[in-house]
N, C-alpha and C positions, 0 to 999 in steps of 0.2 A: 662835787660844790652841791651841798643841799639844796634843793628846791622846795617851794610852798605846794600844796594840791596835788593830789593826783587826776583829780576832777578839778576841770571847771565850767561855769557858766558863761558866756558872753552874751550880755542883754541888752539889747536897743529898745529904748521905751520913745514912743512918738507922743508928743504932750500936747497939750492945748495953748494956743499961739499967746505968748506971754508969762507963760507958766514955769521955765524953767529954772530960772534962779529959785523959785519960790520953794521947786520940789529939791533942788538941790542943798538947800539949806536946811529943810525939815530932815532930809536922809543924811546929811553930815552930823546933825545933830540927833536925832533918835534912833536910826535904824545901822548905826555901823558897830558899837561897841555890842549892841542889843543882838544882833546877828551873829556876834563873835561868842558871846557867853552861851550860844547854844550849838558851838560845836562847827560855824562857817567862818570864813577866812573872807573880809571883803578886800579886796586886792586891788582894785583903782576904780575912780570915779571920773566922769568925763563929760564937757560940753563937747559935742559934736559942732565941728566948727564948718561944716559945709550944711548945715541945718540947725536953725536957733531954734526949735520945738525938739528938737532930738537929743536926749539923754542917755547915756550909754557907762554900763557898769560890769564890773567882775568880780565873781566871787567863786570860792574854791572849797572843794571838800576832801576828808581823806578817803573816801569810801561811797560806793552808791548805795548801801546800807545808812551808812550816817546821815546821805543827805536827803532821805527820805524822814528819819527822826529829827535832823534838824530844822526842816522845814516845817514840818509837822508843829515843831516846839517852838518856834517863830510864829509862822500865821495864824495857827489855829489855838493853843495857849498863853502865848507871851504878851503880854501887857503892852507894851510898846506898840505894835501892831493895832492892838484894840483900839487903845487910845488915839492913834493917829492917822487909821488906813483912810478914814474920809476924807481929812485932807489930801493925804496923796491920791488919793483917786480923783478927787476933783482936778489933780494936772493932767490925766490920764486920758489920753483916748487908745492908745493900744499896747501891750504890754508883753505880747505872744512870740515878741521877734528874740529866739533866744536859740544858741546851740549850746551842748553839752561837748567839750572836747577833755582829750587827754592827752599829756606831754608826745610828742613824735619820737623820741627818745627817752632814755631813764633819766637823762640829766639835761632836759630841752623845756623844762618847765621855770617858772620864775624864780629865782635867787632875789631874795628880799632882806638878806640877814643885815638889822642893822638900819632897814628902811622905818622912816619915822613919819608920823602925822602933823602937820603944822599948822598956822592960823593963817598964812598966806599962801595964794596959790602959786606955782612956779612959772616960769616965762619958756619952759619945755616945750616940745611937741610930743606927743604919743601917737603912733598909726598902728593901727590892725590892719593887715592887709589877709584877704581871705578869696584864696582860690579855689573856686567850684569844679569839679569834676564827675564825670558819668559814673564810676564807679571809687571804693574807697582809697583813698589815699595808700600807697604802701612804700616798701623801701623805695624803689624807683624815684618816689617823688621826693621823697625824705633826702634821699642820696644827691638827687638832683639841686634841690637850694642847696645843701652844704655844701657842694663842690660848685656849682655856680653863681647863686644867686648871692649866699652870703656874701663870699669875697669880695662881690660886684658892690652891695648894700656898703657894706663898714668902708670903702674906699672911698665910696661918697660919701660919708659923715654919718651914719647910721650907726648906734649902737643897736644890738640885735638882743632883745630882751629875752624871747623864749620864742618856741614853735609848736604848734598841736595838730591834731587831726580829730576830727570828729569823732564820737565815740559812740557807736551803733546800738550802745544796750538801749534796754526801753525804757521809758521815763517812769523813774520810781515815786513819783509825786504827781500823778495828771491833774492834779488841782493846778498846778505850774504848767499850762503848754510847754513844750520844747520846738523845735523845727526837726521832725524828726523824719531819718530817710533821707537825708541830705548827705553829700562826700566833699569835707573842704578840707583843705591846708591852710593853716591860718598862723601869721606870726605878726609879732610883733615891735615894733624898733623905737627908737628915742632919737631924737634931735634935740639940740641945745636950743634952739631959736625956734618958737611958734610960728614964726612966718618962714621957715627950711621951705624951700625947693625943691620937693621929693624926685629921685632919680628917677627914671624911664626904666620898665621894666618889660623884657623881653612875653611877646604872648605864652601865658601858661593858665590854661584852662578857662573860665569864666571868671575874673577878676573885678574885686572891690574893694576899694580905700578908704577906710575912715580916720580922718584928721582929729586928730581927740585933745582936747584940754584939760590938762586935771585940773580938778577941784583942789583946795587945799588941804581936804585932809585925804585927799588919795596916796597910799602906799607906792602903786606907780606913778611916777611922776620923773 
């Protein structure tokens, strides 16, 4: 199974009250194809259902060298950011909540072959579940998820989309801060109904669940 992006950023933006729809409209119109044109992959954009002032999105990279090159091309050299950055920044309070992740297994990244962007937001729900640990997740944590959690989640109606661990590499583009020094196992799931009741999870590390409503132009939906 082919998967997208050996490295991804999970980015959570805190926005000024009442500006999230403005940010999403701007992002979906101006910042999707223009980032992809310089080598990134825009995997998903979402409204956080638990916080009306939170915008969550995911982008992917072929490798860490191309991450630095692509980010520089977009933020320092690209016309789209230069033209629209002040409008985007006018919606933002904090953009530093970002984790760099890589797939926990060679085949556990996002498989998005055939996925298309539309003009209508889907009725599905995507969840991102973050389990934080004192040390870097390893084979024991990955095996536990695959052996115990994944089958139970699937039985409860979740479609497991991908699972990742934090990448310990230094930030190759320091102008955009990352949450470095954190140790997390992160998995993504899809539910057909945006109002779905999520299954109860056993205690496993410090857990945080994001309930995410995909925007119309999100590939991950």
